[in-house]
MITIZA-80963 format. One record per residue: residue number from 1; residue in one letter; x, y, z of N, C-alpha, C in turn. Coordinates in pm, whole numbers. Example, Ala and Ser with C-alpha at 12.3 -4.5 7.8 and 13.67 -1.06 7.14 Angstrom:
BEGIN
+-----+---+--------+--------+--------+--------+--------+--------+--------+--------+--------+
|   k | r |    nc1 |    nc2 |    nc3 |   cac1 |   cac2 |   cac3 |    cc1 |    cc2 |    cc3 |
+-----+---+--------+--------+--------+--------+--------+--------+--------+--------+--------+
|   1 | A |   1319 |   -569 |    780 |   1230 |   -450 |    780 |   1320 |   -330 |    780 |
|   2 | S |   1285 |   -225 |    708 |   1367 |   -106 |    714 |   1290 |      3 |    787 |
+-----+---+--------+--------+--------+--------+--------+--------+--------+--------+--------+
REM end
This chain:
BEGIN
+-----+---+--------+--------+--------+--------+--------+--------+--------+--------+--------+
|   k | r |    nc1 |    nc2 |    nc3 |   cac1 |   cac2 |   cac3 |    cc1 |    cc2 |    cc3 |
+-----+---+--------+--------+--------+--------+--------+--------+--------+--------+--------+
|   1 | M |     83 |   -117 |      0 |      0 |      0 |      0 |     88 |    124 |      0 |
|   2 | K |     49 |    218 |    -83 |    129 |    340 |    -95 |     80 |    442 |      8 |
|   3 | R |    160 |    544 |     24 |    128 |    650 |    118 |      0 |    723 |     79 |
|   4 | I |    -21 |    744 |    -45 |   -139 |    816 |    -91 |   -267 |    736 |    -66 |
|   5 | D |   -257 |    605 |    -68 |   -373 |    521 |    -40 |   -418 |    534 |    106 |
|   6 | I |   -322 |    551 |    196 |   -355 |    569 |    339 |   -429 |    702 |    358 |
|   7 | F |   -388 |    807 |    287 |   -456 |    936 |    295 |   -599 |    927 |    243 |
|   8 | Y |   -622 |    846 |    140 |   -758 |    829 |     86 |   -851 |    765 |    191 |
|   9 | I |   -795 |    686 |    281 |   -877 |    624 |    387 |   -881 |    714 |    511 |
|  10 | L |   -771 |    775 |    547 |   -760 |    854 |    669 |   -843 |    982 |    664 |
|  11 | I |   -842 |   1054 |    553 |   -915 |   1181 |    544 |  -1067 |   1160 |    553 |
|  12 | P |  -1130 |   1069 |    480 |  -1275 |   1050 |    498 |  -1313 |   1000 |    638 |
|  13 | C |  -1231 |    916 |    699 |  -1261 |    868 |    835 |  -1254 |    983 |    935 |
|  14 | S |  -1153 |   1067 |    923 |  -1140 |   1183 |   1012 |  -1256 |   1278 |    994 |
|  15 | L |  -1295 |   1304 |    871 |  -1408 |   1391 |    842 |  -1536 |   1334 |    902 |
|  16 | L |  -1555 |   1203 |    888 |  -1673 |   1137 |    944 |  -1675 |   1150 |   1096 |
|  17 | I |  -1562 |   1134 |   1163 |  -1555 |   1145 |   1309 |  -1588 |   1288 |   1354 |
|  18 | F |  -1533 |   1389 |   1286 |  -1562 |   1528 |   1323 |  -1709 |   1562 |   1302 |
|  19 | I |  -1769 |   1514 |   1195 |  -1912 |   1539 |   1171 |  -1996 |   1470 |   1278 |
|  20 | W |  -1957 |   1349 |   1314 |  -2029 |   1274 |   1417 |  -2024 |   1348 |   1552 |
|  21 | I |  -1906 |   1397 |   1590 |  -1891 |   1472 |   1716 |  -1973 |   1600 |   1712 |
|  22 | A |  -1970 |   1673 |   1601 |  -2046 |   1797 |   1589 |  -2196 |   1770 |   1597 |
|  23 | F |  -2242 |   1663 |   1533 |  -2384 |   1630 |   1539 |  -2426 |   1595 |   1682 |
|  24 | N |  -2344 |   1520 |   1756 |  -2377 |   1485 |   1895 |  -2383 |   1609 |   1984 |
|  25 | I |  -2290 |   1702 |   1964 |  -2292 |   1826 |   2042 |  -2418 |   1905 |   2011 |
|  26 | Y |  -2454 |   1917 |   1884 |  -2575 |   1989 |   1844 |  -2699 |   1920 |   1901 |
|  27 | H |  -2705 |   1789 |   1893 |  -2821 |   1715 |   1942 |  -2838 |   1732 |   2093 |
|  28 | N |  -2729 |   1727 |   2169 |  -2736 |   1745 |   2313 |  -2773 |   1887 |   2351 |
|  29 | A |  -2736 |   1983 |   2267 |  -2770 |   2122 |   2296 |  -2918 |   2152 |   2276 |
|  30 | I |  -2981 |   2089 |   2178 |  -3121 |   2122 |   2150 |  -3220 |   2034 |   2224 |
|  31 | T |  -3177 |   1921 |   2276 |  -3269 |   1835 |   2351 |  -3238 |   1847 |   2499 |
|  32 | S |  -3344 |   1853 |   2581 |  -3328 |   1863 |   2725 |  -3356 |   1727 |   2787 |
|  33 | T |  -3272 |   1690 |   2882 |  -3292 |   1563 |   2951 |  -3367 |   1581 |   3082 |
|  34 | I |  -3396 |   1706 |   3120 |  -3468 |   1734 |   3245 |  -3616 |   1748 |   3212 |
|  35 | P |  -3704 |   1672 |   3282 |  -3848 |   1687 |   3258 |  -3897 |   1825 |   3301 |
|  36 | Q |  -4010 |   1865 |   3247 |  -4064 |   1999 |   3275 |  -4097 |   2016 |   3423 |
|  37 | T |  -4144 |   1911 |   3490 |  -4175 |   1924 |   3633 |  -4051 |   1951 |   3715 |
|  38 | T |  -3940 |   1892 |   3677 |  -3815 |   1917 |   3748 |  -3766 |   2059 |   3723 |
|  39 | V |  -3784 |   2108 |   3604 |  -3743 |   2245 |   3573 |  -3822 |   2342 |   3659 |
|  40 | E |  -3951 |   2314 |   3680 |  -4032 |   2401 |   3765 |  -3989 |   2392 |   3911 |
|  41 | E |  -3947 |   2273 |   3955 |  -3906 |   2256 |   4093 |  -3772 |   2322 |   4123 |
|  42 | I |  -3685 |   2333 |   4026 |  -3555 |   2392 |   4052 |  -3550 |   2541 |   4016 |
|  43 | A |  -3666 |   2603 |   4013 |  -3672 |   2747 |   3986 |  -3601 |   2820 |   4100 |
|  44 | P |  -3535 |   2930 |   4072 |  -3460 |   3000 |   4178 |  -3554 |   3057 |   4285 |
|  45 | I |  -3504 |   3059 |   4407 |  -3578 |   3113 |   4520 |  -3556 |   3264 |   4522 |
|  46 | P |  -3664 |   3341 |   4544 |  -3644 |   3486 |   4549 |  -3555 |   3523 |   4668 |
|  47 | G |  -3478 |   3627 |   4651 |  -3379 |   3665 |   4752 |  -3432 |   3756 |   4860 |
|  48 | T |  -3561 |   3760 |   4886 |  -3616 |   3845 |   4991 |  -3639 |   3760 |   5116 |
|  49 | F |  -3608 |   3817 |   5231 |  -3626 |   3749 |   5359 |  -3725 |   3827 |   5443 |
|  50 | D |  -3798 |   3755 |   5525 |  -3890 |   3818 |   5619 |  -3810 |   3850 |   5745 |
|  51 | T |  -3760 |   3973 |   5753 |  -3672 |   4010 |   5864 |  -3747 |   4014 |   5996 |
|  52 | Q |  -3875 |   4043 |   5994 |  -3953 |   4046 |   6118 |  -3958 |   3906 |   6181 |
|  53 | T |  -3980 |   3805 |   6099 |  -3984 |   3668 |   6150 |  -3847 |   3626 |   6202 |
|  54 | L |  -3741 |   3666 |   6133 |  -3607 |   3634 |   6180 |  -3577 |   3697 |   6316 |
|  55 | E |  -3622 |   3819 |   6336 |  -3602 |   3885 |   6464 |  -3681 |   3817 |   6575 |
|  56 | E |  -3804 |   3771 |   6544 |  -3884 |   3700 |   6644 |  -3820 |   3566 |   6681 |
|  57 | I |  -3758 |   3501 |   6584 |  -3689 |   3375 |   6613 |  -3570 |   3400 |   6704 |
|  58 | K |  -3500 |   3511 |   6685 |  -3386 |   3544 |   6769 |  -3429 |   3575 |   6913 |
|  59 | K |  -3552 |   3622 |   6932 |  -3601 |   3658 |   7065 |  -3660 |   3540 |   7141 |
|  60 | R |  -3663 |   3424 |   7083 |  -3721 |   3307 |   7150 |  -3645 |   3272 |   7277 |
|  61 | E |  -3719 |   3216 |   7372 |  -3658 |   3170 |   7495 |  -3591 |   3035 |   7469 |
|  62 | V |  -3471 |   3021 |   7520 |  -3397 |   2896 |   7501 |  -3442 |   2798 |   7609 |
|  63 | V |  -3489 |   2682 |   7567 |  -3535 |   2580 |   7659 |  -3440 |   2462 |   7649 |
|  64 | L |  -3380 |   2428 |   7762 |  -3288 |   2314 |   7765 |  -3365 |   2191 |   7812 |
|  65 | P |  -3349 |   2078 |   7745 |  -3421 |   1958 |   7787 |  -3360 |   1899 |   7914 |
|  66 | V |  -3446 |   1843 |   7998 |  -3403 |   1778 |   8120 |  -3422 |   1629 |   8099 |
|  67 | F |  -3313 |   1554 |   8110 |  -3319 |   1412 |   8084 |  -3321 |   1328 |   8211 |
|  68 | E |  -3343 |   1391 |   8326 |  -3347 |   1319 |   8453 |  -3481 |   1339 |   8519 |
|  69 | I |  -3527 |   1235 |   8587 |  -3651 |   1244 |   8663 |  -3612 |   1266 |   8809 |
|  70 | K |  -3666 |   1371 |   8867 |  -3636 |   1400 |   9007 |  -3727 |   1316 |   9094 |
|  71 | K |  -3667 |   1243 |   9188 |  -3743 |   1160 |   9280 |  -3758 |   1234 |   9412 |
|  72 | S |  -3879 |   1225 |   9470 |  -3901 |   1289 |   9599 |  -3843 |   1199 |   9708 |
|  73 | P |  -3778 |   1257 |   9809 |  -3714 |   1174 |   9913 |  -3815 |   1103 |  10003 |
|  74 | N |  -3934 |   1162 |  10027 |  -4033 |   1102 |  10114 |  -4153 |   1058 |  10031 |
|  75 | P |  -4190 |    930 |  10039 |  -4310 |    887 |   9967 |  -4434 |    943 |  10034 |
|  76 | T |  -4537 |    972 |   9955 |  -4658 |   1034 |  10010 |  -4747 |    933 |  10080 |
|  77 | S |  -4749 |    810 |  10037 |  -4830 |    709 |  10104 |  -4756 |    576 |  10102 |
|  78 | T |  -4790 |    490 |  10196 |  -4722 |    362 |  10203 |  -4791 |    257 |  10118 |
|  79 | A |  -4921 |    266 |  10105 |  -4995 |    170 |  10023 |  -5111 |    243 |   9958 |
|  80 | S |  -5142 |    205 |   9839 |  -5254 |    267 |   9770 |  -5328 |    161 |   9691 |
|  81 | A |  -5450 |    191 |   9659 |  -5532 |     97 |   9582 |  -5578 |    166 |   9456 |
|  82 | T |  -5583 |     93 |   9347 |  -5629 |    146 |   9220 |  -5758 |     76 |   9181 |
|  83 | T |  -5855 |    154 |   9140 |  -5983 |     97 |   9098 |  -5978 |     73 |   8948 |
|  84 | I |  -5998 |    -51 |   8908 |  -6000 |    -87 |   8767 |  -6137 |   -143 |   8735 |
|  85 | P |  -6213 |    -76 |   8651 |  -6346 |   -130 |   8619 |  -6332 |   -255 |   8532 |
|  86 | S |  -6417 |   -350 |   8559 |  -6417 |   -471 |   8477 |  -6557 |   -493 |   8423 |
|  87 | L |  -6566 |   -544 |   8306 |  -6695 |   -572 |   8244 |  -6725 |   -720 |   8259 |
|  88 | S |  -6842 |   -746 |   8310 |  -6883 |   -886 |   8319 |  -6988 |   -910 |   8213 |
|  89 | P |  -6986 |  -1026 |   8150 |  -7086 |  -1052 |   8047 |  -7225 |  -1065 |   8110 |
|  90 | S |  -7320 |  -1001 |   8048 |  -7458 |  -1008 |   8099 |  -7551 |  -1034 |   7983 |
|  91 | P |  -7665 |  -1097 |   8013 |  -7761 |  -1122 |   7905 |  -7818 |   -991 |   7853 |
|  92 | I |  -7864 |   -995 |   7730 |  -7918 |   -875 |   7667 |  -8050 |   -834 |   7731 |
|  93 | T |  -8120 |   -926 |   7789 |  -8252 |   -896 |   7845 |  -8243 |   -809 |   7969 |
|  94 | T |  -8135 |   -815 |   8046 |  -8123 |   -732 |   8165 |  -8046 |   -606 |   8129 |
|  95 | A |  -8116 |   -499 |   8110 |  -8055 |   -373 |   8072 |  -8005 |   -296 |   8192 |
|  96 | S |  -8050 |   -329 |   8313 |  -8012 |   -252 |   8431 |  -7884 |   -304 |   8495 |
|  97 | A |  -7827 |   -410 |   8444 |  -7705 |   -465 |   8503 |  -7586 |   -378 |   8466 |
|  98 | T |  -7514 |   -332 |   8566 |  -7394 |   -250 |   8543 |  -7276 |   -321 |   8604 |
|  99 | P |  -7160 |   -312 |   8544 |  -7043 |   -379 |   8601 |  -6996 |   -308 |   8728 |
| 100 | L |  -6949 |   -387 |   8823 |  -6900 |   -333 |   8949 |  -6748 |   -315 |   8940 |
| 101 | P |  -6697 |   -203 |   8990 |  -6553 |   -184 |   8987 |  -6486 |   -272 |   9091 |
| 102 | T |  -6369 |   -319 |   9059 |  -6292 |   -399 |   9153 |  -6167 |   -320 |   9192 |
| 103 | T |  -6122 |   -341 |   9313 |  -6002 |   -271 |   9360 |  -5888 |   -369 |   9371 |
| 104 | I |  -5771 |   -324 |   9327 |  -5651 |   -405 |   9333 |  -5549 |   -327 |   9415 |
| 105 | P |  -5506 |   -379 |   9531 |  -5408 |   -306 |   9610 |  -5270 |   -313 |   9544 |
| 106 | L |  -5200 |   -202 |   9546 |  -5065 |   -196 |   9491 |  -4964 |   -212 |   9602 |
| 107 | A |  -4854 |   -273 |   9573 |  -4749 |   -293 |   9671 |  -4681 |   -160 |   9699 |
| 108 | S |  -4647 |   -138 |   9825 |  -4581 |    -12 |   9859 |  -4431 |    -25 |   9832 |
| 109 | P |  -4371 |     83 |   9783 |  -4227 |     77 |   9756 |  -4149 |     77 |   9886 |
| 110 | T |  -4045 |      2 |   9889 |  -3960 |     -2 |  10008 |  -3839 |     85 |   9984 |
| 111 | I |  -3811 |    169 |  10079 |  -3698 |    261 |  10069 |  -3593 |    218 |  10170 |
| 112 | K |  -3474 |    193 |  10123 |  -3366 |    151 |  10212 |  -3279 |    273 |  10244 |
| 113 | P |  -3252 |    295 |  10373 |  -3168 |    411 |  10410 |  -3024 |    394 |  10375 |
+-----+---+--------+--------+--------+--------+--------+--------+--------+--------+--------+
REM end
């Protein structure tokens, strides 16, 4: 193969590659890959701030959380009872039957000195 034959192959291939690259750049420039809803969502935020609200936020009272439960040194009672109502099944014919509450005594806490 002669030198001139290589140029006959090299020049059309190079021209084809440059045209292909130019067409891809043009195609990417005119077509958008972002949907219209996304374009609306990424609209710029206006640069105005509500300074009155910012000042009110600065004036807020700082509240620190307390992660401990304070226990009282003296218990108020030694024993207590809790009333828990219970429902007993009754026939439909007796409408005046009402359930009686039952009391369950709770154990008193023991405090060791």
